[in-house]
Backbone as ProteinMPNN parsed JSONL, in Angstrom:
{"seq_chain_A": "XXXXXXXXXXXXXXXXXXXXXXXXXXXXXXXXXXXXXXXXXXXXXXXXXXXXXXXXXXXXXXXXXXXXXXXXXXXXXXXXX", "coords_chain_A": {"N_chain_A": [[78.547, 155.482, 63.003], [77.265, 158.224, 64.582], [77.162, 159.699, 67.7], [74.479, 161.078, 69.624], [74.403, 162.089, 72.237], [76.374, 162.806, 75.104], [78.066, 160.264, 76.907], [78.397, 156.873, 78.209], [78.865, 154.176, 75.991], [77.891, 151.02, 74.731], [79.082, 148.624, 72.542], [78.33, 145.776, 70.878], [79.303, 142.869, 69.145], [78.822, 140.175, 66.822], [80.287, 137.689, 64.947], [80.159, 135.505, 62.26], [82.24, 133.251, 60.701], [83.821, 131.691, 57.94], [86.641, 129.939, 58.118], [89.508, 129.578, 56.29], [92.497, 127.863, 55.083], [94.378, 129.916, 54.414], [93.777, 132.086, 55.994], [94.894, 133.218, 58.946], [94.387, 134.686, 61.201], [92.209, 137.176, 62.632], [91.06, 140.492, 63.353], [89.049, 142.724, 65.304], [88.371, 146.07, 65.212], [87.849, 149.099, 66.945], [87.136, 152.35, 66.122], [87.389, 155.724, 67.065], [86.349, 158.812, 66.1], [88.04, 158.585, 63.868], [90.447, 157.521, 64.852], [92.061, 154.609, 66.104], [90.845, 153.048, 69.007], [90.282, 150.801, 70.601], [90.765, 147.208, 70.511], [90.129, 143.843, 69.496], [91.6, 140.702, 69.158], [91.655, 137.719, 67.285], [92.723, 134.378, 66.851], [93.053, 131.815, 64.519], [93.165, 128.41, 65.107], [93.134, 126.235, 63.5], [93.968, 123.509, 61.383], [93.674, 122.945, 58.072], [93.118, 121.034, 55.152], [93.414, 121.516, 51.613], [90.554, 122.971, 50.091], [88.952, 123.096, 52.269], [86.93, 124.331, 54.971], [86.35, 125.757, 58.19], [83.691, 126.601, 60.324], [83.374, 129.313, 62.341], [82.416, 131.178, 65.265], [82.616, 134.413, 66.584], [82.525, 136.668, 69.265], [82.198, 139.838, 70.878], [82.584, 142.696, 73.071], [82.61, 146.183, 73.291], [83.187, 148.867, 75.496], [82.829, 152.261, 75.772], [83.563, 155.679, 76.439], [81.919, 158.471, 75.199], [81.622, 161.676, 73.64], [79.036, 164.028, 72.789], [78.41, 164.115, 69.326], [80.736, 162.691, 68.673], [82.091, 160.171, 66.519], [81.85, 156.727, 65.573], [83.491, 153.864, 64.24], [83.452, 150.482, 63.292], [85.674, 148.043, 62.433], [86.857, 145.199, 60.576], [89.787, 143.29, 60.441], [91.719, 141.205, 58.466], [94.229, 138.675, 58.752], [96.405, 137.199, 56.661], [98.075, 134.215, 55.706]], "CA_chain_A": [[77.552, 155.922, 63.944], [77.551, 159.456, 65.317], [76.319, 159.664, 68.895], [73.818, 162.363, 69.867], [74.463, 162.503, 73.639], [77.567, 162.392, 75.847], [77.83, 159.18, 77.853], [79.068, 155.605, 77.937], [78.169, 153.384, 74.973], [78.301, 149.623, 74.595], [78.979, 148.075, 71.196], [78.484, 144.327, 70.9], [79.303, 142.307, 67.796], [78.893, 138.722, 66.633], [80.774, 137.427, 63.591], [80.241, 134.114, 61.803], [83.278, 133.264, 59.678], [84.38, 130.459, 57.392], [88.093, 130.104, 58.188], [90.248, 128.737, 55.355], [93.928, 127.724, 55.381], [95.194, 131.108, 54.25], [93.439, 133.092, 57.007], [95.421, 132.712, 60.212], [93.847, 135.462, 62.32], [91.564, 138.435, 62.276], [90.808, 141.357, 64.489], [87.962, 143.691, 65.244], [88.913, 147.341, 65.685], [86.912, 150.187, 67.19], [87.734, 153.65, 65.846], [86.653, 156.893, 67.547], [86.744, 160.021, 65.363], [89.108, 158.263, 62.924], [91.62, 156.917, 65.495], [91.769, 153.35, 66.785], [90.841, 153.178, 70.464], [90.248, 149.484, 71.223], [90.864, 146.127, 69.533], [90.056, 142.437, 69.904], [92.285, 139.871, 68.175], [91.321, 136.294, 67.315], [93.64, 133.578, 66.059], [92.501, 130.524, 64.116], [94.085, 127.33, 65.443], [92.7, 125.095, 62.689], [94.742, 123.102, 60.211], [92.737, 122.414, 57.093], [93.726, 120.716, 53.862], [92.648, 121.866, 50.422], [89.625, 124.097, 50.15], [88.063, 122.912, 53.407], [86.799, 125.473, 55.872], [85.627, 125.53, 59.429], [82.793, 127.72, 60.618], [83.594, 129.786, 63.7], [81.684, 132.356, 65.72], [83.382, 135.258, 67.492], [81.731, 137.754, 69.815], [82.926, 140.728, 71.763], [81.891, 143.909, 73.502], [83.418, 147.366, 73.587], [82.569, 149.909, 76.309], [83.621, 153.464, 75.508], [82.989, 156.975, 76.782], [81.849, 159.315, 74.008], [80.997, 162.993, 73.754], [78.071, 164.299, 71.726], [78.989, 164.327, 67.988], [81.798, 161.734, 68.348], [81.628, 159.107, 65.634], [82.462, 155.417, 65.796], [83.527, 152.88, 63.143], [83.885, 149.147, 63.686], [86.3, 147.443, 61.251], [87.437, 143.861, 60.69], [91.072, 143.179, 59.759], [92.146, 139.82, 58.253], [95.656, 138.384, 58.617], [96.51, 136.062, 55.738], [99.42, 133.606, 55.661]], "C_chain_A": [[78.059, 157.195, 64.616], [76.601, 159.516, 66.501], [75.738, 161.043, 69.185], [74.045, 162.948, 71.264], [75.76, 162.001, 74.271], [77.206, 161.287, 76.841], [78.663, 157.97, 77.513], [78.21, 154.804, 76.964], [78.762, 151.984, 74.94], [78.056, 149.195, 73.161], [79.269, 146.582, 71.281], [78.434, 143.826, 69.467], [79.333, 140.788, 67.866], [79.258, 138.494, 65.172], [80.765, 135.924, 63.351], [81.205, 134.106, 60.633], [83.611, 131.854, 59.225], [85.879, 130.673, 57.304], [88.754, 129.088, 57.266], [91.723, 128.713, 55.743], [94.687, 129.033, 55.36], [94.833, 132.235, 55.215], [93.89, 132.553, 58.356], [94.851, 133.464, 61.402], [93.046, 136.629, 61.777], [91.264, 139.214, 63.541], [89.629, 142.264, 64.231], [88.476, 144.957, 65.905], [87.8, 148.37, 65.849], [87.654, 151.507, 66.999], [86.809, 154.757, 66.348], [87.206, 158.115, 66.83], [87.966, 159.777, 64.468], [90.349, 157.62, 63.522], [91.224, 155.647, 66.231], [91.854, 153.547, 68.295], [90.915, 151.837, 71.163], [90.326, 148.423, 70.131], [90.696, 144.776, 70.219], [90.724, 141.631, 68.799], [91.929, 138.406, 68.39], [92.28, 135.563, 66.403], [93.011, 132.226, 65.775], [93.536, 129.449, 64.388], [93.754, 126.079, 64.641], [93.715, 124.792, 61.596], [93.779, 122.419, 59.264], [93.473, 122.123, 55.799], [92.827, 121.14, 52.719], [91.761, 123.072, 50.638], [88.658, 123.979, 51.319], [88.016, 124.176, 54.262], [86.122, 125.017, 57.144], [84.818, 126.783, 59.72], [82.958, 128.093, 62.085], [82.716, 130.998, 63.989], [82.562, 133.105, 66.726], [82.463, 136.372, 67.977], [82.604, 138.617, 70.714], [82.111, 141.963, 72.074], [82.913, 145.0, 73.776], [82.59, 148.305, 74.455], [83.443, 151.144, 76.158], [82.841, 154.71, 75.916], [83.052, 157.874, 75.553], [81.194, 160.644, 74.337], [80.001, 163.145, 72.606], [78.824, 164.665, 70.447], [80.23, 163.491, 67.706], [81.232, 160.709, 67.386], [82.49, 157.861, 65.786], [82.402, 154.611, 64.51], [84.041, 151.572, 63.718], [84.406, 148.465, 62.433], [86.844, 146.062, 61.583], [88.708, 143.821, 59.864], [91.454, 141.703, 59.671], [93.659, 139.738, 58.18], [95.763, 137.091, 57.809], [97.937, 135.55, 55.713], [100.158, 134.029, 54.422]], "O_chain_A": [[79.165, 157.221, 65.156], [75.386, 159.399, 66.34], [76.415, 162.056, 69.015], [73.899, 164.154, 71.463], [76.191, 160.882, 73.993], [76.184, 161.357, 77.524], [79.529, 158.022, 76.64], [76.987, 154.756, 77.093], [79.967, 151.793, 75.101], [76.962, 149.376, 72.625], [80.348, 146.182, 71.716], [77.625, 144.295, 68.666], [79.805, 140.201, 68.839], [78.619, 139.037, 64.271], [81.305, 135.16, 64.151], [81.027, 134.859, 59.676], [83.676, 130.931, 60.037], [86.346, 131.491, 56.512], [88.582, 127.881, 57.438], [92.148, 129.455, 56.628], [95.557, 129.25, 56.203], [95.527, 133.251, 55.247], [93.351, 131.565, 58.855], [94.833, 132.93, 62.511], [93.186, 137.018, 60.617], [91.222, 138.667, 64.643], [89.264, 142.534, 63.087], [88.964, 144.918, 67.035], [86.921, 148.493, 64.995], [88.677, 151.75, 67.639], [85.605, 154.737, 66.094], [88.394, 158.42, 66.939], [88.822, 160.651, 64.327], [91.234, 157.206, 62.774], [90.19, 155.6, 66.897], [92.809, 154.135, 68.802], [91.544, 151.729, 72.216], [90.0, 148.687, 68.974], [91.076, 144.599, 71.376], [90.444, 141.853, 67.621], [91.904, 137.915, 69.519], [92.618, 136.046, 65.322], [92.498, 131.568, 66.681], [94.677, 129.568, 63.94], [94.069, 124.971, 65.073], [94.253, 125.7, 60.963], [93.143, 121.427, 59.62], [94.353, 122.883, 55.395], [91.603, 121.121, 52.85], [92.148, 124.054, 51.271], [87.651, 124.685, 51.361], [88.949, 124.978, 54.265], [85.41, 124.013, 57.163], [85.233, 127.894, 59.389], [82.709, 127.274, 62.97], [82.329, 131.74, 63.085], [83.173, 132.497, 67.605], [81.712, 136.952, 67.192], [83.621, 138.164, 71.238], [81.095, 142.244, 71.438], [83.942, 144.766, 74.408], [81.41, 148.519, 74.177], [84.652, 151.09, 76.387], [81.622, 154.78, 75.756], [84.109, 158.024, 74.939], [80.323, 160.725, 75.203], [80.112, 162.472, 71.581], [79.775, 165.446, 70.49], [80.753, 163.56, 66.594], [80.039, 160.406, 67.423], [83.682, 157.932, 66.084], [81.413, 154.655, 63.779], [84.959, 151.562, 64.538], [83.665, 148.319, 61.461], [87.238, 145.789, 62.717], [88.717, 144.264, 58.716], [91.508, 141.02, 60.693], [94.306, 140.62, 57.616], [95.276, 136.038, 58.221], [98.891, 136.328, 55.701], [101.3, 133.619, 54.213]]}, "name": "protein", "num_of_chains": 1, "seq": "XXXXXXXXXXXXXXXXXXXXXXXXXXXXXXXXXXXXXXXXXXXXXXXXXXXXXXXXXXXXXXXXXXXXXXXXXXXXXXXXX"}
């Protein structure tokens, strides 16, 4: 997303995830003009056997000041055991 006007912007996300044994955590990263500016980290506290999964929901909000023509990327990073 490239913003057209200088100001404060709010980015809200909601993620539904099936968490398996090999995924221990994941994070959501906000990048401004290619550089990480903010991050939210979530850790799965579930112990599951076999191929079982649990369904979790994660939400968060970023508030950031941007100048006209700044661009934003929102990325998800998985941490696997």
